[in-house]
N, C-alpha and C positions, 0 to 999 in steps of 0.2 A: 723323691722328686715327683710332683704332681704331673701326670701326663694327660689325663682326661678330666675335665671339670664336670662332665655329666656321664653317668653310667649308661643311660639310654637316652641319647639326645632327642629332645622334642617329645618325650613320652613322660607320662605321670608315673611316679613310683609310689608304692604303698607297702608299708610293713604289715605283715599278716602272720598267721600261725600255721606251720606245716602240719598236715594231718596224715596223708598217705600218698604213695606213688603206686600206680598200677598201669598195666598195658604199656609200660616203658615211657610213653610220651605224655601221660596224664598225671596230674597232681591235684589233690584236693587241699584247699587252704581255707582257713577261717579268718574272716575279716574282723575288725574290732567291734563291728555291730552285731557279731554273732552269725552273720550270713556265711554259708559255706559255698564256695564256688570251685569249679574245675578250671585249671589253667594248663597251658602247654609247657611241657618240659623238653627242651631241645637236646638234653644230654643223653647220649646213647649208651654210656657206660653203666656199670652196676651202681655207682654212687654209694657203695656199701658203708663207707666210713663217714658219710655226710648226712645220712637220713636218720633223724631222731624225732619220733612223734611228739608234737607239741613245741618243737623248737621255733625260734623266730625265723622269719623268711621275708624276702622282698620280691614283689612282682612288679612288672611294668605293664601298663595298659596301652594297648594298641590305639593309635589315632584313627579317626574315621577314615582318613585316606589310606592308611595301612590295611584296615579291615576290608575296604572296598577293593584295593589292588590285589591282596592275597586271597580274598574270599575265605579268610580264616573263620572257623566255627567257634574258636575260643578267643575271648576278648583280651586275655592277658597271658604273660609269659613268666615263668619262674626265673629269677635272676640270681638271688643270693640265699644261702642258708647260713645260720649262725651255729658255730661249733661249741659255743660257751666261752671261747677265747677270742673269737673274732669272726668276721664274715668270710664265707667261702664263695668264690665266683663259680657258679655251676652252669651258666649259660655259655656253652661252647661256641655259639655263633658270634660271641663278642671277642673271642681270643685273638683272632687275626688282626682286628682293628686296634686292639690294645697293643699288640707287638708293633704294628706299623707306627702308631703314635710314639712309642718308646724309641724306635729307630729314628724317626724324623726329628724328634726333640733332642736326640743325642744322649738319652739316658741309657739305652742299650747299644753297646759298641761291640762290633765283631772284632776278633783278634787280627792284628796285622800279620800278614804273611809275605815273606820276601818274594816268593815266586808262586804263582798259581795261575791256572788258565781261567780267563774270564768266561763265565758260563753264558755270556750273551751269545756266543757262537752256537750254543745248543738250542736256544729258543726259536720257535717258528717265526716265519715272516709276519704272521698276523699278530703274534705276541710282541714282536719287536716294534711293530708299528704303534703299539700303545706306550712305548717308552717316552717319558718326558724329554724335551729337548735340552733341559738343564743338565749340566755336567754333574751336579750333585743330586742326591735323592732320586736316582734312576731306579724306579721300582715298577714292577708289573705284578699284579695279583694273579695267581694260578695260571702261569704261562704254560702253554703246550710246548713240548720239547720234541725236537726232531729225533725219530727213531726210538722214542720212549713211550711206554704205555701208561705212565703216571704223570700227574702234574704236581709239582711242589706248590707250597702255599705262596711263595714269593720268589721273584728274582729281585735282588737288592744289591745294586752297585757291585756287580761281579759275582755275587754269591747266589746259590740256590738255597732257600730256607724252607724247612718244614717246621710247623708249629704244633705243639701238643699242650692241651690244658690238663693240669695235674691237680687232683683233689684227694687221691688215696693216701692214707697214712696208716702205718703199722709199725709198732715197736720203735717209735720215735723217728722213723724214716718216712719222708714223703716219697711216693712211688708212682710209677707209670708202667703199665696200664692198670686199671681197676677191673678189667675183664679181658678175656682173650681178644687180641686185636690182630687178626690175620692181615688186614690191610696195612696196619702200622708196621708190622714186621716186613712186609713186602716193600714199603717205602724206605725202610732202613737199608734193605739190601740194594735197592736201586741207587740210593745216595752213596752207599759204600762203593759201589762199582764206579760211579762218576768221580768220587773222591780219589779212587785208585788211579784214575786217568789224569789226575792233576787239577781237577776243577775244585773251586771253593764251594763246599757244601756244609751246611750246619743244621742241626735240629735244636730248636728253642723249646725247652720244657718250661712252661709258664706255671709256676707254683702258686696256686690260687687260694691258699689258706695260710694262716699265720703260724701253724705248728710245724715242727720238724726242723732239725738242724742241718740235715744233709739229704741229698736225693740219691736214689738208686732205682734201677730197673727192678720190677716186681717179678723175680724169678719164680716164686711160688704160685703166682697167678698165671703168667704167660712166659714159660721158658723159651718159647720160639722167638718172641720179641726180644727178650734179654740177649739171646745168642746172636740175633741179627744186629742188635745195637753194638754189642762187643765187636763183632766182625767188621762192621762198618767203621767203627772208631779205629780199629787196627789198620784200616786202609786210608785213614785220614779224615774221616768225618768229625767235625767239631760238635761236641754236645755241650749245651749251655743251659744249666738250670738257673732260672732267675725268678725272684719272688715279686709278686704284685700284691698290694693291699687294696681292698674294695670297701666301698661304703655308698650311702645314698648320695653323697656329694662328689663321686667320681672315683678314679683309680690312680694309685701312686706306684711308682717303681721303687722297690726296696733293695735292689742289688742282687749280686750273684750268690748262689748257695753251693756248698761243697758237693762234689760229685763222687760218690762211692763207686769204685770199679767193680 
């Protein structure tokens, strides 16, 4: 199901050739003219199963208004890398918007639960004031929570949602994380605690590459995250691996993927 008609709304996309990544946030690419430019890489992970020198890549060019507002020194951003089998969505700044579009279009549906506490009672007054008046699509991005030191990515119609972009693949499994994620493990523990209190909490793993028949936590990369996720699921946290497909003409929802325990 097509959920976004534009990968980077209002921005020009260009296919280039990936050369190298360095200093984490910098990537050199070669344009079709042969010009080599440096672009911004927003992905903080290792990207170790994505980077292949000479592979196809897609960048988005910032508009003049965006450059002026952000004071950005780099005019373009890395969006996609090609694995040989398809595009990988590596711009983690896009993932929340993709999930929100999938929710609002009804492509991504949370499981029905007979009884759970509406997490609206947890969100702060300032976050609650941002709730739409409509009885449906009641959503707040990154709501602050009473008595909590973290912010989930969304409050959505009774649920607290955390979103993770997944690009790591190993042995046929698509995995998260691709580097140690202390923050990610802490978020799983927080959500597990709230799930244990009866609140609806879920983590959406957005599988942003075409390979891999099932998803699992990457124990060999970050055993702490894996343990935190397992513990949170034992307390009621819902884990949902879903696949998205990417291209220069937008993003499509491809459905759920099996979760390996």
